[in-house]
Structures are given as C-alpha cells and as structure tokens.
Steps between C-alpha positions, in 0.01 A plus 500: 500500500553290184750752364695486827511120486609502137770752583622288792507184289680682220757641743564153644549351154730784402705451815533126435606554141750764612651259751516216246659725240742623763606146585542418132702817446717419801571151372588636157730766646677244720546263205625774267743637759629147560558455127680834482720412797581162344615678185719732709661194656540338158667817374751493787575134423540572128733795559714284728508227234603751232777632724630147564499409131667830409775426753554154347520644150768748609704247697799321343440146369535213745577134419191306393359313803607136508306190607544572873313830462226380264243413770509861619445659158162674467340809350687729738820412311364606161712747300817432696798548271685171449813371336558140389772316311452170325453315174194524278310175452454505126187375324289561811356841419139570586315772314241678713241731348584865566364846430763772540582855397649340188175326413385143539729201486666267749725495802788258457543295818832312506638281782839598645694227682703662777829385646331338801289279274181700540292623208354848469253594228601824333271720296760601243262751348241569234485375142230595247527169311578138575826524308776653714857445614525218753726514804806281531808458715584665833316814605500771761149632566385808689132580544199512728361222715143422398262261671339219306176564312306174533197407296492727200405848384308681227197306627661179378670212680845373412497196273848343520410212268411744224791731577257779584620704796324810628681553830847439635409205720836381634382167638305408185786597268749304711274195497448526125876493436561245778732736682597433858629722780329806347473831683141603584554839338628622164723788396395777264831568326626853446548639154840410354658576163445222248404407146178633353333159522585448870230534768465855633533515877440781746133544414370438850246767596488564873175682566247484781136603475448756775165681493426433866491870594237567233295206625531617861386852414211354301377287792542786748321734260207260470483475879476880523230502232291245690540692827426828326195353328358379830563840659311668216213253549478589870503871422230464234273300732551751777409783259185319393394440859551866578300606193205264569229661716393316814124422465462478879562873537 
C-alpha cells in the first residue's frame, strides 16, 4: 500500500514538473521565434536601405538643398550626391579628429558661402597633420550629403573652446564660428586633383552592418534546440515509466 502511495505521489510530482517545464519551454520557444522574426524584418529593412543608398550613389549630382528644403532634410537623404558653387570662407576651418584608411589625422571642415547667401559646411578631406593647404576663392564642390554628427565621438565630447572636435557637429561648428543661415547637413567632397599638402577627399566609406540573417538563424536554431530538448525529456520520462515495475501488480 505504501509503495502504491509513493508511486502515485511521485507520478503526480513528475506530471507537475513536466507541465511546468513544458510551459517554460513554450515561453522560451515563443520568445526565440519572435526574436528571429524581428531579425528577418530588420534584414528586409536593411536590404531596402542599402538599395536606396546604392541608387543615390549611382544617381547624378543634384543641386545642394537650399534653405526652403532644410526642414525636410533627415537621415533618409544621407549619401545623396550633391553639387554646390560658392566662395570659401577663409580662416574658418575646423579640424575634426578622423581615423581613415590613410591613418589617423583630421577632417578639414570649411564653410562655403553659396550664391543665395546660405552657408554649407564642406568636409574637404583628410589631412595627417595640422599644416595643410587652406582653401580660398570661388569653388565648385561635388560630394555626398551627410547628416550632422552632434555631441562627439571616440568616447569624447566636442570641446569648441579648446579646438578639440571629435565629430562633425554642424550646429556646434556654425555656432563656434558665428555663422548664420547654415545648412543642417554637410558635404563630403569628392577626391579632386590638387597639391600634395591639400586635403584628400573621396574617403567616405559607405558600409552597412548586415548580419541579421545570421542572427535570425541563431534565434530560430535555439528555438528548435529548446523544443527538441523538451521532446527528449518527455521521451526519457516515458521510457522510465515504462521500465519501472508497478508494485500493485
């Protein structure tokens, strides 16, 4: 009689633990599948973004957006090919810390005053030292539209007072030089022939991190492992029950 009671109690406990583990496994599978599906959606979004940027890079340059269009400029306009004519504002260069394929140095940000009185910051290119050829006179610039980079970079904040710039923060640079009517974007200038000590343009790297498919497969794989592990648990418990003799017989 005692053995039968113990067996009944043990079976009830085993059933409860099986149900609880099943619920836990179900929650884990649902969560992992949701994460995998989210990564699939992210991948579709990223591929669409890459296609849009690729189309902009292959399109002919368009005139740099003027003041009327500035309120509508956002990240979706990044890497649009632009063209702008104007006059360089001398003695207003801003050197921004840079790490490029040519090593570490600075981006040279120079204001360009356009014919309509607006000002556009232009990243003329990279220089490895603080001594370089300054811009002067009229200019015709072709390059890529880039959105402002507020705050800083390299884990450091911009310090205008000290002349220490770590990101191309358009608003902060404009305020530092007391520029008005400044475009909310800047232009990464294309490479152009020039003296050896001139800034080197055309170093923009357009690359998007896209490992979403790997992440999706990982999450889906983990979901299958959890489901498979629970199935093995059920089979093992069923085998043990079948192998355990019934003391009531």
